[in-house]
N, C-alpha and C positions, 0 to 999 in steps of 0.2 A: 671892924665897923660893918654894920649891916646895910648893904645897898639895896634899895627897893626899886624895881623896874617901874617904868611908866605904865599908866593905865592902858596905853595903846599896845605896849608889848604884852601886858597881861591878857589882852584879848586874844592873843595867838596861843594855840595849843600845839603840842608836839605832833607832827604829822605821823600818820600810821606807817608811811614809807620808812621813816627812821626806825620805828619799832620792828618792822619786818626785817630790815637790814641787820639790826642787832641780833634778832632771833636766828636769822640765816647764818650769820657769822659764828654764833655759838654752836650751831649744828655742824658747821664746817670744821670748827675747832675740835669737835668730837670725831672727826674723820668721816662725816657723812657728806656724800656728794649732793650738791644742789643744782637744780635746773631753774634758773631765775627767769620767770616770765612776768615779772611785776613792773619794772621800770621801763618806760617807753624811750629808751636810749638806743639808737641804731647800732647794731653789731657790724654793719657793713662799713667799708671805708669810702672816702670820697673818690671819684674817678681820678685817674692819673693827671689829667690836664689841670685839675684844681690844685693838686699837691705840687705839680711843677710850677705853677704860678706863685704859690706860696714860697717854695724854695728859692726861686729866682729873686723874689723881692726881699726875702729875709737877708740875702747876701748883699743888699744895697745899704751901705752905712747911712745914707741920707734919710732912711725911712723909719728911724727910731724915735722921732720926736712926737709930741702931742699932735693928734690930728684934730682935736676939738669937735669937729663935725664930720658928717659923711662927705666924701669927695664928690665933686660934680659928676665925675665919671661913674661913681657908684649910683648916684641918683638917676643918671641917664640909663644905666643898665636895668634898674628897676622899671623905669618907663618902657624900655625896649621889651622887657620880659612880659609886662602886663599887656602890651599891645599884641605881642605874638601869641600869648597863651589865652587871653580872655577878650581880646579886641577892646580893651579899655585904654583910653587916652589919659595919660598923666603928665602934668606939667612938672618936669624934673626939678625945677627951682622952687615951686610953691606947694606942690602936693605930695612930696615924698620926704620922709625923715628917717635917717639911719638910726638904728638902735643896737645896743649890746645884747642882741637876742630879742625875740618878740615878747618873752615873759617879762623882761626888763621894762618894756613899754606898757604892757598890760597892767602890771602892778602899780606903776607910777601914774598912769593916766587919771585914775580917780582923784589923786591928790591935786591934780591941776584943774579939774573941772567939777569937783563936788566938795561941799563943805560938811561939817559935822551935822548929822541928822538928815542930810539929803538921802533920798531913796535911789538905790541902784538895783535894777532888775537883772537877776543872774540865773542861768540855767541850773536845774537840779534834777539829775546829777550834772555836775559841771567840774571842770578842771579846778584844782585847789587854788591856783594863783588868782582866780577871780575873787574869791572870798578874801584872800589875803590883801588884794588891792583895796577892796571896800573897807576892810578893817584899818588899813594903814591911813586911809583918808578920814577915818572917824565917821564914815557914812553908815547908813543902814541898808542892809540888803534884803530884797524881797525875792524869794525863790520863784522861778517859773518852772513848774513840774514838766519833765519830759517823760511821757508815759507811752508804753507800747501801744495802747489803744488809739493813740493819736499819732502813731508812727514816729514817736520820739521828737515831735515838733512842739514848740510852745503854742499854747492855745491863748491867743491874745484876748479872746472874749471872756476868759476867766479872770483877767486882771481887773480888780475892782476900780471903778472910775476914780475914786478918791486917791488910790495908789497911783494910777496912771497920771493924774494931774500933778502929783508931787514928784514923780520920778524924774531924775536928772539924766540917768544913763540907762542903757540896756546893752547887756553883753550877750553875744551869740557865738556859736562855734560849730561850723559845718564845712567839711566833714569833722565829726566831733570826737572829743576825748572827755569822758571815757566811752560815750555812745557813738559808734561809727556810722551815724546817719548822714545822708546827703540832703542838702537844702534843695528847694525847688524855686523856680522863678516866681511862681505865685506866692510862695511864703515870703520871699524878700519884698515883693511888691506890696503885700499886706503890711509888712513891718515898716516900710517907708511911709505909707499912708498913716499908720498909727503914730509913728514918731513925729511926723509933721503936725498932726493934729494936737499932740500933747507936748511938743517942743522938747523931744528927748534926743540926746546924743546916742547914736547907735555905734557900737564897737563890735566888729566882727573879727574873730580869731580864725585865720585861714591857714594855720601852720601845716595842715595835712593835705594841702591842695593837690599835691602830685601823687598821692598814694590812693588812687581810685582804680577800681577793677571792672572787669567784664565789659570793656568797651564804653563805659560811662564817661562822662566828663564832669568835673566839679563846676559849681556855679559861684563865681566871685560876687560878693555883695555889690561891688562897684559896677558890675554889669547892669544893675537895676536902675531904671530911669529914676532920677531924683536922689539916688543914694549919696552922691557926693554933697548934696545940699544939707544932709543931716548926719553924716557919719564918716567913719574911717575903717580901714581894714588893716589888720596886722598880719605879717607873714614872716617866715623865718627860713634860713638855709639849713637848719639843724636836721630836719627830717627829709626834706627833698634831696639834699646833696650830701647828707651824712657829715655835716660840719658842726655837730652839736657842741663840741669843745671849743670851737672858734668863737662862739657867742657873737653872732651877727644876724641882724634881722632889720625890719623896717616897718613903718606905718605909712599908709597912703590914703588920700581922700581930701576932705574939706580943707581948703587952704588956710582958713583962719584957725581951725583946730590944730593943724600942723604947725603954723607959725607960733601960736601961743604955747603949744606943748614944747616946741624947740626952745623957746625962751626959758621955760621951767627947767628943762633938762640941761640947759647950759650952766645951771647952778649946781648940777650934780655930777656931770660927766666930763671926761677929757677925750672922748672919742674912742674909736676902735683902732687897734694896731693897723697901720697902713698896709702891710703885706696881706693881712686877712681881708681887708677891703678889696685889694687887687684880686685875690683868689675868688672873692664873691662876685666880682665883675666878670671874671672868666666863666663862672658857673651860670650867671644869669644871662649871659650873651651866647651861651653854647647852643649850637644847632644840631648836636648829635642825637642819637637815640637813647642816651643814658637814662633819662627820666622814664621813658616808656619801658625800657628793659628792667629798670629797678622795680617799677610797679608790678611787673610780671613775676619777679622774685617773691614779693610779698603775696601776690595772688596765689602762687603755688604753695606757699607756707600756709595761707589761709585754708586752702583746699585740704591740705594734709591734716590740719588741726580740726577743722569742722567735720570732715568725713570720719576721721579717726575717733573723735569724741562721740559722735553720733553712733558709730559702730559698737562702742563699748557701753552704750546706754545713757550717755550724758547728751541730751538733746539741746543743741545750741543753734542759734540763728546764724546765717551766713552774712557777714558784714560786706557792704558794698565798697568800703573804703577804709583807710587808715591802717595802722599797724596793730589794731586791737580787735579782740572778740569780746563782746559784752554778753556774758554767759549767765543765764538763770541757773541758780544752784538747786540741788535736790531739796525737797521738803524736809523739815526737821532741823535745819541749821540756820544760824545767823550767818551773814557773810563773813564776819570776822572769825567766828568759830570754824567755819568751813576752810578759810584760808590757812589758819594755823594747823588744822588737822591734815590739810594737804601737804604742808611742810613735814609734819611728823610722820605721816604714813606713806607719802610718795616721794618726798624730797623735791617737790615742785612748788615754786613760789609764785603766787598770783596776788592781785590786789583786791581786798574786799570792797564791794560797791559802796558801803556806808562811808568810806573815805571821801566820796565825791558828793555827799549830801543825803538827806533823809530818803529821797526816792531811789537811791542806789541800793538800799537794803534788798536782799534777795538775789543779788547778782555779784559776780566777780569780774574783774577786767583781766584778760589774758593778753599779754604783749607777744607779738610774733617776732621776737628779737633774738632768736637762736636759729641755728642751721636746721635744715630739714631732718637731718639725722637726729639732732637733739629733740626736735619736736616729736618725732616718732617714739623716741625713748620716753619722753614725758607722758605720752599717751599710754604706753605700755605700763609705766609705773602707776599711773592713776588706775588703770584697769586692775592691776595686781593688788592695789591697796584695798579694793572693795568699797571705797568711800562713797561711790555713786549710789549704791543701794543700801548704805548704812543709815539707820535712823537714830543712832546713838549720838547724844549731845554731850560733849565734854566741857565741863564748867571751868576748867583750869585756865582757859584763855578769856 
């Protein structure tokens, strides 16, 4: 019998991450060593105090039932963290909702607040989950170009009035993935005014809030006056505390959005394993230097990659934040061709910019998720491959 998928499923394409993974595995099967700088999954482990909290609670037989929702202790720890890090007051009972990772919430939120045909404004280039959420809701997405000449910030003046009037949601991401740009207070204030004028729900993805370099500080959208009137902010423990496999995050902000989204999610989820919640509480309430020390690790990696690539003739910009470098590729390549040739000729895996939207063409995303030694080796391999100065385009990819 021939089963036909729904039109909703047919709207999804196979992500290039899967293609790259399969290609990499084939190369490894041939005995070729690969240095994978494509996926933004931390290679570092959580600090001992998080693992100790997890171990302690896993040994408690009473913690193996459904949790259904986030514990009050978890919500209070989010409130504590936001006050300490961003001087933002959050009502733990009304303005915080636990999630099975921030991506879980970001993909589901459009289903709760947008109907078929509604317009959602998304960054281009932008993280692939944004488009997935729009498609899952059956909504229409309108790209907001993030261009270098505008410091990779959305230009609200370029959004047609007809689109702005119909837009239901706007998704933002600072510090960003794939573009590691930092937002400004002025930008967020402009967005709040724009959203209030057009009655738009603003969604800010803040997953890289703790990976900021050179003495800078990230700006939480919720710090902006009036932000909680029109929006929410997602955050995660995956990148900040290296808990990616634990799948725990949260959304905070407008109490009615939180309440309505909680009602929707109650039909889908049975909560997050209690010991993981306990470990997350330990992370969010920690007052050690772990976060600043980890940021320095990524800052050193960034310096090695940026300086090394520039020395061999690949001129890339220095990112102020995140675990990524957004690198303009040499002339004569498409981003996908360049990524595959980098695998073939250097054994280094990066992500082509086209995977993140039309405006990602001409770039690749390089993830700083390997040791300093491996990053130096990757630079040496790229240098030896000669790809930086090659104008040859190979059509096989």
